[in-house]
N, C-alpha and C positions, 0 to 999 in steps of 0.2 A: 863276287865282283869287286867288293871293297878291298880284297886282299891280293889283288893282282898288281903286278908291276906297271902294266899299262894304265890301270886306273890311277895309281899313285902319280904317275908322270903327268897324266891329263889333269889331275887335280892341282898339281904344282903349277902347271901352265895357267890354270884358271886364277890361282891366287896372285899371279904376277901379270895378269892380263896379256898373256902370250899364247892364247888358245888357237889351235888349228881346227878345221872342220872335223877332223878325226877326233880330237879331244872333245869337241862339242857333242859328238855322237856317243863316245864312250861314257861321258858323264850324264847322258840323256837329259840335257838341259832343256830340251823342248817340252818335256813333261815334268821335270823336277828342277825347279830353280834353286833349290837348296840341296846339292849333292852331299851325301854323307862323307865324313872324313875317312881317309884310307885307314885300313887296319893291317898294315904290313908288319908292324911291331906292336909292342905292348905299351908304348909310351902314353897314348891317350887313355887306355883303360887304367894304367897305373896311376895317372894323375887324378882321374875321376875317383878311384878307390882311395887315394891318399886323402882327399878332401871330403869324401863321403864314405866313411868306413863301413857303412851298411853294405856297400857293393862287395865287400870281401867275405861277408858271412850270409847274406841273403840269397834266395833263389832267384836268379835273373833269367828272364825269358825275352826273346825278341819275337814279335808277332805283328802281323798286319791283318786287316780285315775284321773278322769276328772279335768282339770284345768280351765274350763270355768264356771263362776258363774253368775247366774242371780241376779241382784241387782235392788232395787227400787230406781228410781231417783226422783219421785215426788208422793205424795199421793193424792188419790181421796178425795172427800168432802162428808159430810153428810148435810142434810137440813131438816127442819120441813116439815112434810107431813100430809096432811088432811086425815081423816079417809076414808077408802075405795079407796084411790088414789094410783096410781102406784108409786113405789119407784123410785127416780131419779137415772139414771145410771151414775156412776162415777168410772172409772177404774184408778188404780195406773199405772203410767208409769214405765217401766223397760227396762233394756238393759243387754246384756251379756258382761262380762268383763273377760279377760283372766288373770289368776294368775299363776305365776311361783313358783318354789320351790328352792329358793336361800338357799345355805348352809352356816351356821355359825358354826364355830368350835373353840375349845380350848382344851389345854392339861394341866393337872395338875399332879404333882408328889407328892407322899406321902411316908414318911419313913415307912419301915416295922415295926419299933418299935412302931409307932403310930397305924398302922393298926391292929397289934396283941395285942394292949392294950385294954382290955375289957371295959375300961372307955371311949375310943375314939369312937365316932359314925361317921363312914365313910359316911354313907348316909346323915346324918345331915350336914356334911361338904360340900358335893356336892350340897345339896339343898340350901345352903346359899352362900358359897364362890364361887363355880363354877357358880351357877345361877346368881350371881351378874355380872359376866363378860358378860354373855349372855344378861342380861337386859340392860346393858350399850350399848352393840353393837347394839341391836335392836333399842333403842331410837335414836341413832345417824343415823342409816340407815333410819328410818322413817322421820327424820327431813331433813337430808342432802344427802340422796341417789341420785345418778346421773341417775339411770335408765339404766346404762350400766353395765350389769352383776351384778346388784344389784337392790333392789327396787327403785322406783322413789319417792324421798322424798318430803315432803310438800313444802319445800322452792324452789324446782326445778319444781314444778307442775304449772298448769295454774290458780291457785287461784289468786284472786285480791289482789294486793299489793299497799297500799297507802304509800306515803312518807311524811315526815314533817321535817323542819329544826331544830325543838326543841320538847322536850317532854313537853306537856302542858295538862292541864285539858281539854281544848276544843278539842284537837286532840284525846284524849281517848274517849270522848263523841261521836265524829264523827265515830270512829271505832265501838263503841258499836251499834250505830243506822244504820251503813252500813250493818249489818247483818239483814236479813229478820226477822220480828217479830215472825214468827212461829219457826224459827231456834234458836231464842234467848231463848226460853223456856228451852231448854236442853243444853245451851251453857256454856262453861268454858273458862277462860283465861289461856294462857300458856306463861310463861316468864322464863328467866334465873335468877339465884340468883342476878346477877348484875342489871338486869332490875327491879327486884322486889324491890331492895334497892332504885333505882331511883324513882319508883312509890310511895314508902312510903313518899317521900318528896314533892309530888305534892299535891296542895291544891286548892280548889275552891275560888271564889271571896270573900267568907266569912271566909276563913281561915280553912275550914273543910278539913280533909285529904281525898284524893280520895280512897286510899287503906285502908279500915277499917277492922281490924281483918284479916280474911283469904279470903276476898271477895272484889270485885269492882262492885258496882251497884247490890249487892246481888248475884253475880255470882262468883263461886269458882275460886281462883287463884292457879294454879298448877305449880310447879317448874320443868322446863325441861332444863337442863344445856347444851344440845346439840344446843340450840338456842344461837345466839350471843347476846351480851349485848344491842344491839340497836333494837331488834325485839320483837314485841308483836303479839301473835296469839289470836284470839277470834273466837269461832265457836262451832258448834255441832259436836263433834268428833265421834259420833255414825256413821257418814258417812265415817269414816275411817275404812276400813275392813282389819283385819289381818287374813290371811288364813294360818293356821299351817298344813303343810303337814306331818311333823314329829316333835313331841314334843322333848324336851331335853332328849337325850338318851346317854347311857354310854357304852364304851367298855373298859375292863380292860386289860392293857398291863403288864402281869406278868413277862415277860422275858426281855423286851427292856432295862429296867433300873436296873435289878437285881444286876449287878456288883457294883452299888453304894448303894445297899440296899433300893431301891425304887420300888414302883409299879407306873405305869402310868395310868391315867384315862382320856381317850379321850372322850370329849363331843361334840355332834353335834345336830343341829336342822335344819329343813328346813321350810321356811316360805316366805310369800310375803305380802306386804301391799299396799293398793291403796285407794285414795280418790274417792268415788263413785259419789259425787256431788261437783264440785269445788265451788259452791255458798255457801256451808255449813261452810266454813272457810274463815276468812278475816285476813289480815296481815297489820301491821303498822311498817314501818322501819324508824327510826330516823336517819337522816343524819346530824350529828353535825359537826360544823366547827372545823378544826384542829387548 
């Protein structure tokens, strides 16, 4: 429904307070005061992924109702089989994990002069400026969430954390090989801007830079500024599950700010994030001397 032209048109009419009865019905406003933003193009998803890089590497699911999800914790194996021989049995291991529906929200105000200007695209504004706020909030929760009334973040989970007194080539090599070889196939590095700058200065014994182009040991480096400057993540982030209960949705407040010539746009989404295999991500924390 979110990907139909009729829904997009009705949503646009809602944003500018020009709805018809048909629009009201299409958006199902009688039951859903916060209709989801249309998904006619990739602009909304691109903006969210730009400011929450985990969206580009994690496993993302949209779900309603039941909050228990079955996840695969280890894969079975395949083997060479002789003709007319029985196939070897090898089952994937799985477990049930409970996902919550934590609410993220933000409120933006826009002048009626902008909204009524035919050259101003309200939906485009919300798909970029408002979505940026949500992407930043998501990233921070996935990294630093405490698990108390919010998702349990990577840094507060039970993943293995190594420490070192200094950032050296050898320490990064150790981190790389601490991840199981099967998990390294799809692995990426995640560091803050400040750590990326430090890594640019690290060289091997022959003077060759560790951080070459956009990769280290041919694995992509992704900037995640919710990480502190002394932390490096390396892992297969497809084992990070992001379960979206309610995508970014908007309610228009046409009266609350009308005295100042504004409309309000309240945005909400509901989601949770969990690491389904703590062995899939490794951490190196550099403890430098003050």
